[in-house]
C-alpha positions in Angstrom: 121.0 85.7 84.1 124.5 87.7 83.6 125.6 84.6 80.6 123.0 85.6 78.3 124.0 89.4 78.5 126.0 90.8 76.0 127.2 94.3 75.4 126.7 95.6 71.9 130.6 94.8 71.2 131.2 91.7 71.6 128.3 90.3 69.8 130.7 89.9 66.3 134.3 89.7 65.7 135.4 93.3 65.5 137.0 94.6 62.2 140.4 94.2 63.7 139.8 90.6 63.8 138.6 90.0 60.6 142.0 91.8 60.1 144.3 89.6 62.0 142.2 86.5 60.6 142.6 86.9 57.3 146.9 88.2 57.6 147.4 84.8 60.2 145.4 83.2 57.1 147.7 84.4 54.5 150.9 83.6 56.6 150.1 80.0 56.7 149.1 80.0 53.3 152.4 81.9 52.8 154.6 79.1 54.6 152.7 76.3 53.1 153.5 76.9 49.5 157.3 78.1 51.0 157.5 74.7 52.5 156.7 73.3 48.2 159.5 75.8 47.7 161.7 74.4 49.8 161.3 70.7 49.3 161.8 71.5 45.5 165.0 73.5 46.0 165.9 69.8 48.1 165.5 67.9 45.5 166.6 69.3 43.0 170.5 69.8 45.1 170.4 66.3 46.1 169.4 65.7 42.5 165.7 64.0 42.8 164.8 66.1 40.7 165.8 68.0 37.1 166.9 71.7 37.7 164.2 74.1 36.1 166.2 76.8 34.8 162.8 79.2 34.8 161.8 78.4 38.2 165.0 78.7 40.4 166.0 82.1 38.2 162.4 82.9 39.5 163.1 82.2 42.6 166.4 83.8 43.0 164.3 86.6 41.7 162.2 86.6 44.4 164.9 85.9 47.4 166.6 88.7 45.3 163.3 90.8 47.1 164.3 89.6 50.4 168.0 91.0 50.9 167.8 90.4 55.1 166.6 86.4 54.1 169.5 86.3 52.2 172.0 87.9 54.4 170.8 85.9 57.2 171.3 82.1 54.8 174.7 83.5 53.9 175.9 84.3 57.1 173.8 81.3 58.7 172.5 84.1 61.3 168.6 84.5 61.8 169.3 87.4 64.4 171.6 89.5 62.6 168.0 89.5 60.5 165.7 90.8 63.0 168.3 93.2 64.2 168.5 94.9 60.9 164.7 94.8 60.5 164.1 96.6 63.4 166.3 99.3 62.8 164.5 99.8 59.8 161.3 99.7 61.6 162.9 102.4 64.0 164.2 104.6 61.0 161.0 104.7 59.2 159.0 105.4 62.8 161.4 108.2 63.7 160.6 109.7 59.9 156.9 109.6 60.2 157.6 111.3 63.6 159.6 113.8 61.9 157.7 114.3 58.8 154.3 114.4 61.1 156.4 117.7 63.5 157.3 119.8 60.1 153.8 119.2 58.9 152.1 121.0 62.0 155.1 123.1 62.1 154.2 123.9 58.7 150.5 124.7 59.6 151.8 126.6 63.0 153.7 129.0 60.4 150.7 129.2 57.6 147.9 130.3 60.6 150.8 132.9 62.4 151.2 134.3 58.7 147.0 135.0 58.2 146.5 135.8 61.5 149.6 138.8 61.4 148.6 139.7 58.2 145.0 140.6 59.0 146.5 142.0 63.0 148.4 144.4 60.3 145.9 145.3 58.2 143.9 146.6 61.1 146.3 148.9 61.9 146.7 150.2 58.4 142.5 150.7 58.0 141.6 153.4 60.6 138.0 152.1 60.1 138.8 148.5 61.9 138.9 147.7 65.5 142.0 147.4 66.6 142.5 144.6 69.4 
């Protein structure tokens, strides 16, 4: 029966699926906390709650770590931070690529120097066979 057959890779959640589930859970948890924080700030702004300066400073410190969010809040545009984030991502990927190319070039150089050294040492030693 085809319904009873399950390949070995489909029997349980893969590591990637577990990581994605964990990430989704973390994002949901963060969204809940951000909603509570936003509600607190709105109530303070309306005067429904007294301001807690220590907490407001902590919130400010948190927002200072998120410059793209601050830019969106100041300008009222959500598109610009996404463009900046995409540009940062592109720059990071380019730097990663260049680093990989540089590492490969260095490895090729090291091996070519070793080969050249071994080949040249064969010329000076008459007992070694030439290629």
